[in-house]
Each structure stands twice: as structure tokens, then as C-alpha cells.
N, C-alpha and C positions, 0 to 999 in steps of 0.2 A: 486139199489145206492148198492144195498147191492153188487151183483158181482164186483163193481170197488174194493169197499173197501176189500173183499177177494183177491182181484186179488195181491191189492198193498201190504197187509198183508202177502201172500204171497213171492213176488218179492223179500220181504225184509227178509226172512225166508233163501229166492234161496242164495242171496247172498251175508248175513252173512255165511252160509255154502261155499260159495265159496270163500271166503274169507280167511277160517280155513283151507282149503285144499289145497289152495296156500301160506300158512304159514308153513306146513305142509313140502311143497314139498321145499322149499323155505331155509328152515333150513341144508337138506340134499346140498342143491350146493357149492361147493365150490369157482365157479365165483363166484367173487366181482358184475359185469356188469349185469349176469345175476341171478344171485341174492337181488340185489337189483328193479332189471327190476319188478319181480314174487311180490316181495311185494310191490313196487311202487301198482301193479294192487290190492295188495292182500287190501293194506290202502282206493284207489278207491271201492273197492265193498261195504269194510265198510263204507265207504262215498254213497253209495249208497240203502245200506239199511237204514239208518235215514233218508236217504230224504225218499224211498217210504214210509216206517215211517210214517213222518211230516206229506204226499200224506192222507195216509192215518186219521190221526187227521183230518187234513187240511175238508176231505169227514163227517167225523164226523159230524165235528160244527166249526166252529169259535175258535181262540186260541185267550184266553186274548189281551187287546193292550194292551201299554204301557202304562207308567203315563210321564207325563212332567215333572219329578224325570227323572227315569230311561231311557228312553230319550237322556235327555239331559247327561248322564254320558254315555249312550253306546257311544252318538255321537262323543262323547269328546277321547273316547277309538277309537273307526273307525275313527277321526280323527292322529291319532299315530299310527296306525298301516297303515293307507294310506301313512305316511312318510316312515314308513320301509319299504314297498314296496316299495313302489319309489327308497330308498335307491342301497335295491338290484337288479335290477331292474338294476341300475347306476354301480355296483357290478361285476356283468355277464355280462354286451356289455362291462366291462373294460377287463376280462376278455380275449373276444373272440378277442376284436383289439388285445389282448398283443402275440393272437394265439396263439393253443391247438393244438403238436403236434400229442397227440395220439389220433382220430378217439372216443372212447371210451370215453370218457376223456368227448372231444369236444360232442361228443352225450346228453351222461350226461345235460351236462351246458348247450346245447337249451335246452332241456327239462325242467329242470329247473326259465329257462328263458321264457319259455311257460306262465309256471305253475305261474310263477311274476304276467307277466303284463294278467292273469285272474284273481288271486287273487285282485291283486290294481282296474279292474276294477268291480269282486264284490263288490266288499269296499264299492268303490265311491257311484254303486248304491246304495247301503244300507245304505250307509249315505244322500245322497238323500232320500230315502222312512222313514226317522227317522226324517231328516227335514223337509219333507212334506209331515206331515203326517194324518195333519188334511183333508187335496182334496185329500186324495185318494183310492180305498177301494179297499181291497184284492187284486184283480183279477189283476187292475198297478197295485201292489205291484210286483206281480209275475212277471209282465210282464215287468219290469222294469229290476231288473235283470236278466232273462232269452232274454231280445228279440239282447242283440249284444251278447250272449256265439257262442263260434263260434263254439260247438258241444253243448251245450244244456246242459252238466254235462252228453249228453253221452263215451264209447270208442273213447280214442285220446284227453281228455279233461280234 
């Protein structure tokens, strides 16, 4: 178990260092498309670092469960965010329906749309986890989050 724990901690550090290096590279770039893609990958590396840290914490022991009051409050907030994601998806689809003449802009809009679909599905799963919290084990909660994820948190997702 310690080997796994150390591996996840090391991966977290590597991702964090990689994110810093990518940010440095992006600062030097003049091309807005390439700059934003490099920055987006850097942000994903930060996200991955945080996920590895969370995994390490889970290996060290289960985290505290939410109180009913906290769960209700978070559920309301997540409901609001789900609605925002739905609106973003509608707006992005409208942009694509109207047509995008520039291939770089089309690429970026489609990338955002893909992320919004993923965020929407993820938030719905987290919402379900909170609402169904009494009957789910931690393993079942993670399965709810990741079972339908296209890339399971890997590059491209």
C-alpha cells in the first residue's frame, strides 16, 4: 500500500511540475490558439495533480462524510451549476449551428462543448451521489463518477 501511496504522491508532484513548465511555455507564445491550448493542458495537469492528491488521501483513509445539512446545501448548488452547464451547451450548439468560418475558432468552440458535456454529466453524477448517499459505498461513488466518462480523466478528456 505504501508503494501505491508514494506513486500517487509522486505523480501529483510530476503533474504539478509539468503544469508549471507548460505555463512558462505559454507565456512566451504569441499565437493565441497555441497559447490557449498549452494553457488548457497546463490546467488539466493541475487538475490531475489534485486528483492524484485525492487518491493518496483515500489510500491513507476514508474522508469525512457530509452531514445532511452540508449535503442538502451542496446538492442545491450543484443543481444550479447543472442548469448553467445546460445553458452553456445550448449556447455553444447555437454557435455551431450558425456556423463558424474560422477553423481555429471552430476547434476551440467544439473543445469547450466537449468539456461542457463532460462537466454536465459529472455534476449529475455527483448530485446523484449526494442524493443517494445513504446507500452508496465510496467505491460505488467513484464508479458513478467515472463509469461513463469518455476518457476517464486522461488527456483528451
